[in-house]
C-alpha positions as protocol buffer text, in pm:
chain_id: "A"
residue {
  index: 1
  type: MET
  ca { x: -1907 y: -916 z: 700 }
}
residue {
  index: 2
  type: GLY
  ca { x: -1989 y: -554 z: 764 }
}
residue {
  index: 3
  type: THR
  ca { x: -1800 y: -243 z: 677 }
}
residue {
  index: 4
  type: ALA
  ca { x: -1481 y: -198 z: 879 }
}
residue {
  index: 5
  type: CYS
  ca { x: -1192 y: 44 z: 877 }
}
residue {
  index: 6
  type: GLY
  ca { x: -1299 y: 219 z: 561 }
}
residue {
  index: 7
  type: TYR
  ca { x: -1340 y: -94 z: 345 }
}
residue {
  index: 8
  type: GLY
  ca { x: -1676 y: -81 z: 171 }
}
residue {
  index: 9
  type: GLY
  ca { x: -1736 y: -455 z: 171 }
}
residue {
  index: 10
  type: GLY
  ca { x: -1539 y: -536 z: 482 }
}
residue {
  index: 11
  type: ILE
  ca { x: -1170 y: -601 z: 517 }
}
residue {
  index: 12
  type: VAL
  ca { x: -1219 y: -979 z: 534 }
}
residue {
  index: 13
  type: ASP
  ca { x: -1345 y: -981 z: 175 }
}
residue {
  index: 14
  type: ALA
  ca { x: -1106 y: -712 z: 55 }
}
residue {
  index: 15
  type: LEU
  ca { x: -795 y: -898 z: 169 }
}
residue {
  index: 16
  type: ASN
  ca { x: -925 y: -1235 z: 50 }
}
residue {
  index: 17
  type: ALA
  ca { x: -909 y: -1389 z: 399 }
}
residue {
  index: 18
  type: ASN
  ca { x: -949 y: -1767 z: 425 }
}
residue {
  index: 19
  type: PHE
  ca { x: -965 y: -2018 z: 709 }
}
residue {
  index: 20
  type: TYR
  ca { x: -838 y: -2375 z: 721 }
}
residue {
  index: 21
  type: GLY
  ca { x: -886 y: -2625 z: 1004 }
}
residue {
  index: 22
  type: ASN
  ca { x: -1116 y: -2624 z: 1306 }
}
residue {
  index: 23
  type: GLY
  ca { x: -884 y: -2574 z: 1603 }
}
residue {
  index: 24
  type: THR
  ca { x: -992 y: -2371 z: 1902 }
}
residue {
  index: 25
  type: GLN
  ca { x: -698 y: -2129 z: 1869 }
}
residue {
  index: 26
  type: THR
  ca { x: -637 y: -1917 z: 1561 }
}
residue {
  index: 27
  type: LEU
  ca { x: -296 y: -1911 z: 1394 }
}
residue {
  index: 28
  type: VAL
  ca { x: -244 y: -1625 z: 1149 }
}
residue {
  index: 29
  type: LEU
  ca { x: -5 y: -1661 z: 854 }
}
residue {
  index: 30
  type: ALA
  ca { x: 101 y: -1328 z: 701 }
}
residue {
  index: 31
  type: HIS
  ca { x: 313 y: -1324 z: 383 }
}
residue {
  index: 32
  type: GLY
  ca { x: 588 y: -1085 z: 277 }
}
residue {
  index: 33
  type: TYR
  ca { x: 687 y: -869 z: -18 }
}
residue {
  index: 34
  type: GLY
  ca { x: 618 y: -1001 z: -365 }
}
residue {
  index: 35
  type: THR
  ca { x: 408 y: -1301 z: -259 }
}
residue {
  index: 36
  type: ASP
  ca { x: 54 y: -1380 z: -148 }
}
residue {
  index: 37
  type: GLN
  ca { x: -117 y: -1628 z: 83 }
}
residue {
  index: 38
  type: THR
  ca { x: -31 y: -1925 z: -143 }
}
residue {
  index: 39
  type: VAL
  ca { x: 329 y: -1907 z: -18 }
}
residue {
  index: 40
  type: TRP
  ca { x: 208 y: -2096 z: 293 }
}
residue {
  index: 41
  type: ARG
  ca { x: 56 y: -2393 z: 112 }
}
residue {
  index: 42
  type: TYR
  ca { x: 315 y: -2647 z: 231 }
}
residue {
  index: 43
  type: LEU
  ca { x: 259 y: -2555 z: 596 }
}
residue {
  index: 44
  type: ILE
  ca { x: -119 y: -2520 z: 604 }
}
residue {
  index: 45
  type: PRO
  ca { x: -213 y: -2893 z: 593 }
}
residue {
  index: 46
  type: PHE
  ca { x: -1 y: -2964 z: 902 }
}
residue {
  index: 47
  type: LEU
  ca { x: -91 y: -2649 z: 1096 }
}
residue {
  index: 48
  type: ALA
  ca { x: -462 y: -2695 z: 1022 }
}
residue {
  index: 49
  type: CYS
  ca { x: -449 y: -3019 z: 1227 }
}
residue {
  index: 50
  type: TYR
  ca { x: -380 y: -2810 z: 1538 }
}
residue {
  index: 51
  type: PHE
  ca { x: -524 y: -2465 z: 1471 }
}
residue {
  index: 52
  type: LYS
  ca { x: -783 y: -2264 z: 1288 }
}
residue {
  index: 53
  type: VAL
  ca { x: -543 y: -2117 z: 1031 }
}
residue {
  index: 54
  type: LEU
  ca { x: -612 y: -1771 z: 889 }
}
residue {
  index: 55
  type: VAL
  ca { x: -442 y: -1656 z: 571 }
}
residue {
  index: 56
  type: PHE
  ca { x: -494 y: -1332 z: 380 }
}
residue {
  index: 57
  type: ASP
  ca { x: -333 y: -1114 z: 114 }
}
residue {
  index: 58
  type: LEU
  ca { x: -156 y: -785 z: 178 }
}
residue {
  index: 59
  type: PRO
  ca { x: -300 y: -490 z: -21 }
}
residue {
  index: 60
  type: PHE
  ca { x: -33 y: -501 z: -292 }
}
residue {
  index: 61
  type: ALA
  ca { x: -107 y: -866 z: -380 }
}
residue {
  index: 62
  type: PRO
  ca { x: -283 y: -915 z: -715 }
}
residue {
  index: 63
  type: ASN
  ca { x: -576 y: -1111 z: -566 }
}
residue {
  index: 64
  type: VAL
  ca { x: -711 y: -835 z: -340 }
}
residue {
  index: 65
  type: ARG
  ca { x: -1046 y: -686 z: -431 }
}
residue {
  index: 66
  type: PRO
  ca { x: -1062 y: -431 z: -577 }
}
residue {
  index: 67
  type: SER
  ca { x: -721 y: -425 z: -744 }
}
residue {
  index: 68
  type: SER
  ca { x: -705 y: -50 z: -673 }
}
residue {
  index: 69
  type: LEU
  ca { x: -697 y: -119 z: -298 }
}
residue {
  index: 70
  type: TYR
  ca { x: -328 y: -33 z: -269 }
}
residue {
  index: 71
  type: ASP
  ca { x: -296 y: 331 z: -165 }
}
residue {
  index: 72
  type: PRO
  ca { x: 65 y: 457 z: -192 }
}
residue {
  index: 73
  type: LYS
  ca { x: 1 y: 723 z: 70 }
}
residue {
  index: 74
  type: LYS
  ca { x: -160 y: 493 z: 327 }
}
residue {
  index: 75
  type: TYR
  ca { x: 106 y: 226 z: 280 }
}
residue {
  index: 76
  type: SER
  ca { x: 404 y: 460 z: 264 }
}
residue {
  index: 77
  type: THR
  ca { x: 477 y: 343 z: 620 }
}
residue {
  index: 78
  type: PHE
  ca { x: 412 y: 19 z: 807 }
}
residue {
  index: 79
  type: ASN
  ca { x: 131 y: 188 z: 1001 }
}
residue {
  index: 80
  type: GLY
  ca { x: -118 y: 132 z: 720 }
}
residue {
  index: 81
  type: TYR
  ca { x: -45 y: -240 z: 714 }
}
residue {
  index: 82
  type: ALA
  ca { x: -58 y: -268 z: 1093 }
}
residue {
  index: 83
  type: GLN
  ca { x: -392 y: -86 z: 1097 }
}
residue {
  index: 84
  type: ASP
  ca { x: -526 y: -337 z: 842 }
}
residue {
  index: 85
  type: LEU
  ca { x: -410 y: -630 z: 1053 }
}
residue {
  index: 86
  type: VAL
  ca { x: -580 y: -493 z: 1365 }
}
residue {
  index: 87
  type: CYS
  ca { x: -899 y: -426 z: 1167 }
}
residue {
  index: 88
  type: LEU
  ca { x: -895 y: -775 z: 1013 }
}
residue {
  index: 89
  type: LEU
  ca { x: -864 y: -950 z: 1349 }
}
residue {
  index: 90
  type: ASP
  ca { x: -1123 y: -718 z: 1504 }
}
residue {
  index: 91
  type: GLU
  ca { x: -1372 y: -782 z: 1224 }
}
residue {
  index: 92
  type: LEU
  ca { x: -1327 y: -1157 z: 1277 }
}
residue {
  index: 93
  type: ASN
  ca { x: -1364 y: -1114 z: 1655 }
}
residue {
  index: 94
  type: LEU
  ca { x: -1028 y: -1276 z: 1718 }
}
residue {
  index: 95
  type: SER
  ca { x: -791 y: -1229 z: 2011 }
}
residue {
  index: 96
  type: LYS
  ca { x: -493 y: -1407 z: 2163 }
}
residue {
  index: 97
  type: THR
  ca { x: -387 y: -1537 z: 1822 }
}
residue {
  index: 98
  type: ILE
  ca { x: -59 y: -1697 z: 1728 }
}
residue {
  index: 99
  type: TYR
  ca { x: 82 y: -1476 z: 1454 }
}
residue {
  index: 100
  type: VAL
  ca { x: 344 y: -1592 z: 1203 }
}
residue {
  index: 101
  type: GLY
  ca { x: 473 y: -1299 z: 999 }
}
residue {
  index: 102
  type: HIS
  ca { x: 722 y: -1350 z: 717 }
}
residue {
  index: 103
  type: SER
  ca { x: 969 y: -1080 z: 612 }
}
residue {
  index: 104
  type: MET
  ca { x: 792 y: -740 z: 617 }
}
residue {
  index: 105
  type: SER
  ca { x: 493 y: -898 z: 795 }
}
residue {
  index: 106
  type: ALA
  ca { x: 711 y: -973 z: 1097 }
}
residue {
  index: 107
  type: MET
  ca { x: 732 y: -604 z: 1177 }
}
residue {
  index: 108
  type: ILE
  ca { x: 369 y: -547 z: 1073 }
}
residue {
  index: 109
  type: GLY
  ca { x: 279 y: -789 z: 1351 }
}
residue {
  index: 110
  type: CYS
  ca { x: 509 y: -620 z: 1601 }
}
residue {
  index: 111
  type: LEU
  ca { x: 361 y: -280 z: 1523 }
}
residue {
  index: 112
  type: ALA
  ca { x: 5 y: -413 z: 1544 }
}
residue {
  index: 113
  type: ALA
  ca { x: 92 y: -567 z: 1882 }
}
residue {
  index: 114
  type: THR
  ca { x: 189 y: -224 z: 2016 }
}
residue {
  index: 115
  type: LYS
  ca { x: -150 y: -90 z: 1907 }
}
residue {
  index: 116
  type: LYS
  ca { x: -365 y: -375 z: 2044 }
}
residue {
  index: 117
  type: PRO
  ca { x: -158 y: -633 z: 2235 }
}
residue {
  index: 118
  type: GLN
  ca { x: -459 y: -843 z: 2335 }
}
residue {
  index: 119
  type: LEU
  ca { x: -488 y: -962 z: 1975 }
}
residue {
  index: 120
  type: PHE
  ca { x: -171 y: -1169 z: 2011 }
}
residue {
  index: 121
  type: GLU
  ca { x: -54 y: -1446 z: 2239 }
}
residue {
  index: 122
  type: HIS
  ca { x: 262 y: -1544 z: 2048 }
}
residue {
  index: 123
  type: LEU
  ca { x: 448 y: -1363 z: 1770 }
}
residue {
  index: 124
  type: VAL
  ca { x: 657 y: -1581 z: 1537 }
}
residue {
  index: 125
  type: LEU
  ca { x: 885 y: -1353 z: 1335 }
}
residue {
  index: 126
  type: LEU
  ca { x: 1016 y: -1535 z: 1027 }
}
residue {
  index: 127
  type: ALA
  ca { x: 1304 y: -1375 z: 834 }
}
residue {
  index: 128
  type: GLY
  ca { x: 1201 y: -1036 z: 967 }
}
residue {
  index: 129
  type: SER
  ca { x: 1402 y: -720 z: 1023 }
}
residue {
  index: 130
  type: PRO
  ca { x: 1332 y: -383 z: 1186 }
}
residue {
  index: 131
  type: MET
  ca { x: 1577 y: -210 z: 949 }
}
residue {
  index: 132
  type: TYR
  ca { x: 1758 y: -316 z: 632 }
}
residue {
  index: 133
  type: LEU
  ca { x: 2003 y: -26 z: 615 }
}
residue {
  index: 134
  type: ASN
  ca { x: 2346 y: -43 z: 771 }
}
residue {
  index: 135
  type: LYS
  ca { x: 2393 y: 222 z: 1038 }
}
residue {
  index: 136
  type: GLU
  ca { x: 2676 y: 277 z: 1284 }
}
residue {
  index: 137
  type: GLY
  ca { x: 2650 y: -4 z: 1537 }
}
residue {
  index: 138
  type: TYR
  ca { x: 2384 y: -186 z: 1337 }
}
residue {
  index: 139
  type: GLU
  ca { x: 2429 y: -422 z: 1041 }
}
residue {
  index: 140
  type: GLY
  ca { x: 2104 y: -426 z: 845 }
}
residue {
  index: 141
  type: GLY
  ca { x: 2251 y: -587 z: 535 }
}
residue {
  index: 142
  type: PHE
  ca { x: 2243 y: -305 z: 279 }
}
residue {
  index: 143
  type: THR
  ca { x: 2409 y: 29 z: 212 }
}
residue {
  index: 144
  type: ARG
  ca { x: 2197 y: 318 z: 85 }
}
residue {
  index: 145
  type: SER
  ca { x: 2367 y: 301 z: -255 }
}
residue {
  index: 146
  type: GLU
  ca { x: 2279 y: -70 z: -283 }
}
residue {
  index: 147
  type: LEU
  ca { x: 1916 y: 7 z: -207 }
}
residue {
  index: 148
  type: ASP
  ca { x: 1911 y: 294 z: -455 }
}
residue {
  index: 149
  type: LYS
  ca { x: 2035 y: 52 z: -723 }
}
residue {
  index: 150
  type: ILE
  ca { x: 1752 y: -186 z: -638 }
}
residue {
  index: 151
  type: PHE
  ca { x: 1496 y: 94 z: -666 }
}
residue {
  index: 152
  type: GLU
  ca { x: 1642 y: 214 z: -997 }
}
residue {
  index: 153
  type: SER
  ca { x: 1639 y: -140 z: -1137 }
}
residue {
  index: 154
  type: ILE
  ca { x: 1274 y: -187 z: -1043 }
}
residue {
  index: 155
  type: LYS
  ca { x: 1191 y: 145 z: -1204 }
}
residue {
  index: 156
  type: GLN
  ca { x: 1386 y: 95 z: -1525 }
}
residue {
  index: 157
  type: ASN
  ca { x: 1338 y: -277 z: -1592 }
}
residue {
  index: 158
  type: PHE
  ca { x: 1103 y: -446 z: -1349 }
}
residue {
  index: 159
  type: SER
  ca { x: 1094 y: -784 z: -1526 }
}
residue {
  index: 160
  type: GLY
  ca { x: 1473 y: -791 z: -1552 }
}
residue {
  index: 161
  type: TRP
  ca { x: 1508 y: -705 z: -1184 }
}
residue {
  index: 162
  type: ALA
  ca { x: 1257 y: -975 z: -1083 }
}
residue {
  index: 163
  type: HIS
  ca { x: 1450 y: -1230 z: -1290 }
}
residue {
  index: 164
  type: SER
  ca { x: 1772 y: -1152 z: -1102 }
}
residue {
  index: 165
  type: PHE
  ca { x: 1622 y: -1088 z: -757 }
}
residue {
  index: 166
  type: ALA
  ca { x: 1425 y: -1413 z: -736 }
}
residue {
  index: 167
  type: PRO
  ca { x: 1726 y: -1651 z: -733 }
}
residue {
  index: 168
  type: TYR
  ca { x: 1914 y: -1411 z: -506 }
}
residue {
  index: 169
  type: ALA
  ca { x: 1634 y: -1412 z: -247 }
}
residue {
  index: 170
  type: ILE
  ca { x: 1557 y: -1784 z: -271 }
}
residue {
  index: 171
  type: SER
  ca { x: 1930 y: -1873 z: -259 }
}
residue {
  index: 172
  type: ALA
  ca { x: 1871 y: -2248 z: -227 }
}
residue {
  index: 173
  type: ASN
  ca { x: 1919 y: -2475 z: -528 }
}
residue {
  index: 174
  type: ASP
  ca { x: 1548 y: -2490 z: -593 }
}
residue {
  index: 175
  type: PRO
  ca { x: 1455 y: -2386 z: -949 }
}
residue {
  index: 176
  type: ALA
  ca { x: 1083 y: -2439 z: -886 }
}
residue {
  index: 177
  type: ALA
  ca { x: 1085 y: -2200 z: -589 }
}
residue {
  index: 178
  type: VAL
  ca { x: 1284 y: -1944 z: -789 }
}
residue {
  index: 179
  type: ALA
  ca { x: 1038 y: -1963 z: -1078 }
}
residue {
  index: 180
  type: GLU
  ca { x: 743 y: -1937 z: -839 }
}
residue {
  index: 181
  type: PHE
  ca { x: 878 y: -1629 z: -664 }
}
residue {
  index: 182
  type: GLU
  ca { x: 971 y: -1461 z: -993 }
}
residue {
  index: 183
  type: CYS
  ca { x: 622 y: -1527 z: -1129 }
}
residue {
  index: 184
  type: SER
  ca { x: 469 y: -1394 z: -806 }
}
residue {
  index: 185
  type: LEU
  ca { x: 678 y: -1078 z: -823 }
}
residue {
  index: 186
  type: LEU
  ca { x: 581 y: -1016 z: -1185 }
}
residue {
  index: 187
  type: ARG
  ca { x: 211 y: -1026 z: -1094 }
}
residue {
  index: 188
  type: MET
  ca { x: 266 y: -699 z: -906 }
}
residue {
  index: 189
  type: LYS
  ca { x: 229 y: -371 z: -1088 }
}
residue {
  index: 190
  type: PRO
  ca { x: 580 y: -223 z: -1135 }
}
residue {
  index: 191
  type: GLU
  ca { x: 486 y: 107 z: -970 }
}
residue {
  index: 192
  type: VAL
  ca { x: 337 y: -78 z: -672 }
}
residue {
  index: 193
  type: ALA
  ca { x: 642 y: -304 z: -646 }
}
residue {
  index: 194
  type: LEU
  ca { x: 866 y: 5 z: -631 }
}
residue {
  index: 195
  type: SER
  ca { x: 649 y: 182 z: -376 }
}
residue {
  index: 196
  type: VAL
  ca { x: 637 y: -121 z: -144 }
}
residue {
  index: 197
  type: ALA
  ca { x: 1010 y: -187 z: -183 }
}
residue {
  index: 198
  type: LYS
  ca { x: 1088 y: 167 z: -71 }
}
residue {
  index: 199
  type: THR
  ca { x: 855 y: 139 z: 229 }
}
residue {
  index: 200
  type: VAL
  ca { x: 1017 y: -188 z: 337 }
}
residue {
  index: 201
  type: PHE
  ca { x: 1384 y: -126 z: 266 }
}
residue {
  index: 202
  type: LEU
  ca { x: 1392 y: 231 z: 397 }
}
residue {
  index: 203
  type: SER
  ca { x: 1202 y: 158 z: 716 }
}
residue {
  index: 204
  type: ASP
  ca { x: 1352 y: 195 z: 1063 }
}
residue {
  index: 205
  type: LEU
  ca { x: 1126 y: 25 z: 1314 }
}
residue {
  index: 206
  type: ARG
  ca { x: 1388 y: -51 z: 1575 }
}
residue {
  index: 207
  type: CYS
  ca { x: 1208 y: 163 z: 1832 }
}
residue {
  index: 208
  type: VAL
  ca { x: 897 y: -56 z: 1798 }
}
residue {
  index: 209
  type: LEU
  ca { x: 1056 y: -372 z: 1936 }
}
residue {
  index: 210
  type: PRO
  ca { x: 1094 y: -266 z: 2303 }
}
residue {
  index: 211
  type: ARG
  ca { x: 727 y: -158 z: 2303 }
}
residue {
  index: 212
  type: VAL
  ca { x: 595 y: -503 z: 2206 }
}
residue {
  index: 213
  type: ARG
  ca { x: 409 y: -661 z: 2499 }
}
residue {
  index: 214
  type: VAL
  ca { x: 296 y: -1014 z: 2418 }
}
residue {
  index: 215
  type: PRO
  ca { x: 334 y: -1329 z: 2630 }
}
residue {
  index: 216
  type: ALA
  ca { x: 588 y: -1489 z: 2393 }
}
residue {
  index: 217
  type: SER
  ca { x: 782 y: -1426 z: 2072 }
}
residue {
  index: 218
  type: THR
  ca { x: 997 y: -1652 z: 1856 }
}
residue {
  index: 219
  type: ILE
  ca { x: 1240 y: -1532 z: 1591 }
}
residue {
  index: 220
  type: ILE
  ca { x: 1310 y: -1786 z: 1314 }
}
residue {
  index: 221
  type: GLN
  ca { x: 1588 y: -1723 z: 1065 }
}
residue {
  index: 222
  type: THR
  ca { x: 1791 y: -1926 z: 818 }
}
residue {
  index: 223
  type: ARG
  ca { x: 2165 y: -1953 z: 871 }
}
residue {
  index: 224
  type: LYS
  ca { x: 2232 y: -1763 z: 548 }
}
residue {
  index: 225
  type: ASP
  ca { x: 1960 y: -1520 z: 448 }
}
residue {
  index: 226
  type: PRO
  ca { x: 2072 y: -1280 z: 169 }
}
residue {
  index: 227
  type: ILE
  ca { x: 1814 y: -1021 z: 277 }
}
residue {
  index: 228
  type: VAL
  ca { x: 1851 y: -1032 z: 657 }
}
residue {
  index: 229
  type: PRO
  ca { x: 2187 y: -1098 z: 827 }
}
residue {
  index: 230
  type: VAL
  ca { x: 2166 y: -1357 z: 1104 }
}
residue {
  index: 231
  type: ASN
  ca { x: 2284 y: -1102 z: 1362 }
}
residue {
  index: 232
  type: VAL
  ca { x: 1954 y: -916 z: 1315 }
}
residue {
  index: 233
  type: SER
  ca { x: 1773 y: -1206 z: 1485 }
}
residue {
  index: 234
  type: PHE
  ca { x: 1978 y: -1164 z: 1799 }
}
residue {
  index: 235
  type: TYR
  ca { x: 1936 y: -786 z: 1789 }
}
residue {
  index: 236
  type: MET
  ca { x: 1558 y: -838 z: 1775 }
}
residue {
  index: 237
  type: GLN
  ca { x: 1572 y: -1086 z: 2062 }
}
residue {
  index: 238
  type: LYS
  ca { x: 1764 y: -838 z: 2276 }
}
residue {
  index: 239
  type: GLU
  ca { x: 1517 y: -558 z: 2202 }
}
residue {
  index: 240
  type: LEU
  ca { x: 1208 y: -776 z: 2252 }
}
residue {
  index: 241
  type: GLY
  ca { x: 1329 y: -893 z: 2591 }
}
residue {
  index: 242
  type: SER
  ca { x: 1361 y: -1210 z: 2794 }
}
residue {
  index: 243
  type: LEU
  ca { x: 1041 y: -1374 z: 2668 }
}
residue {
  index: 244
  type: SER
  ca { x: 1175 y: -1404 z: 2313 }
}
residue {
  index: 245
  type: LYS
  ca { x: 1386 y: -1685 z: 2168 }
}
residue {
  index: 246
  type: VAL
  ca { x: 1577 y: -1740 z: 1844 }
}
residue {
  index: 247
  type: ILE
  ca { x: 1571 y: -2050 z: 1625 }
}
residue {
  index: 248
  type: ILE
  ca { x: 1829 y: -2068 z: 1345 }
}
residue {
  index: 249
  type: LEU
  ca { x: 1744 y: -2306 z: 1060 }
}
residue {
  index: 250
  type: GLU
  ca { x: 2047 y: -2481 z: 914 }
}
residue {
  index: 251
  type: THR
  ca { x: 1959 y: -2383 z: 561 }
}
residue {
  index: 252
  type: GLU
  ca { x: 1979 y: -2073 z: 343 }
}
residue {
  index: 253
  type: GLY
  ca { x: 1751 y: -1829 z: 168 }
}
residue {
  index: 254
  type: HIS
  ca { x: 1476 y: -1585 z: 258 }
}
residue {
  index: 255
  type: PHE
  ca { x: 1185 y: -1825 z: 195 }
}
residue {
  index: 256
  type: PRO
  ca { x: 1216 y: -2136 z: 411 }
}
residue {
  index: 257
  type: GLN
  ca { x: 841 y: -2192 z: 381 }
}
residue {
  index: 258
  type: LEU
  ca { x: 912 y: -2278 z: 16 }
}
residue {
  index: 259
  type: THR
  ca { x: 1261 y: -2428 z: 25 }
}
residue {
  index: 260
  type: ALA
  ca { x: 1293 y: -2585 z: 372 }
}
residue {
  index: 261
  type: TYR
  ca { x: 937 y: -2621 z: 494 }
}
residue {
  index: 262
  type: ARG
  ca { x: 1005 y: -2943 z: 686 }
}
residue {
  index: 263
  type: SER
  ca { x: 1272 y: -2768 z: 893 }
}
residue {
  index: 264
  type: LEU
  ca { x: 1042 y: -2471 z: 940 }
}
residue {
  index: 265
  type: LEU
  ca { x: 756 y: -2696 z: 1051 }
}
residue {
  index: 266
  type: GLN
  ca { x: 984 y: -2858 z: 1307 }
}
residue {
  index: 267
  type: ALA
  ca { x: 1084 y: -2514 z: 1436 }
}
residue {
  index: 268
  type: LEU
  ca { x: 718 y: -2418 z: 1465 }
}
residue {
  index: 269
  type: LYS
  ca { x: 639 y: -2744 z: 1645 }
}
residue {
  index: 270
  type: ASP
  ca { x: 919 y: -2674 z: 1891 }
}
residue {
  index: 271
  type: SER
  ca { x: 831 y: -2309 z: 1950 }
}
residue {
  index: 272
  type: LEU
  ca { x: 457 y: -2375 z: 1982 }
}
residue {
  index: 273
  type: SER
  ca { x: 501 y: -2699 z: 2185 }
}
residue {
  index: 274
  type: LEU
  ca { x: 311 y: -2917 z: 1937 }
}
residue {
  index: 275
  type: ASN
  ca { x: 332 y: -3296 z: 1969 }
}
């Protein structure tokens, strides 16, 4: 691939992009904070029967090339990530994709859709949130003091924080998933983990939602997500408009693709009208 968007060897190589399946339509799977593309491994074999599935790593993931790709200034807001997503799809000559964005990647997709809506036919927003802070009239899930404690913990004792945050985020009684997420977190550089956490948890992208213009959007959330209150899903639906729908999974945790992937697959089948 040629040079694109300032990446010397092309963004496809830089972000370790991979395809699975031979479908005529492309489905993009974008991971969230502290993970990489392997978080989708339970879903890929099924989805690859229907679609050409694209996975890639966000710039903070340890597998990106070079490892110095993460630029704290560029990625201090979601704009840097959204720009990368647009560049990636452009370099691959893709349009009208189905985009599944988990956690922070939900809003990366929404922001990218405001920049170049023709890239997307359907946005699937999994455990996403436009803002994590509580504000008057809006329950994001965290107070500023709670977030400051998280940032201080990452700064002072990253491994200790990862050890406590992993079971909190996974929530389900799934020791293997907890261990996997903790290990994934610890592959991040502590300073990068702190920088990304601040970008995510201090973001306010509520104004982006009404500007999203795609043919369809689906919001998927677990009944009890410790990171994103269930009411956020309905707030997002209201802001996205009449073409959006909400699916609540009767499970808990922030990572249903690891802990409840059968339920998540069924939700995807329903929302994407797969037989």
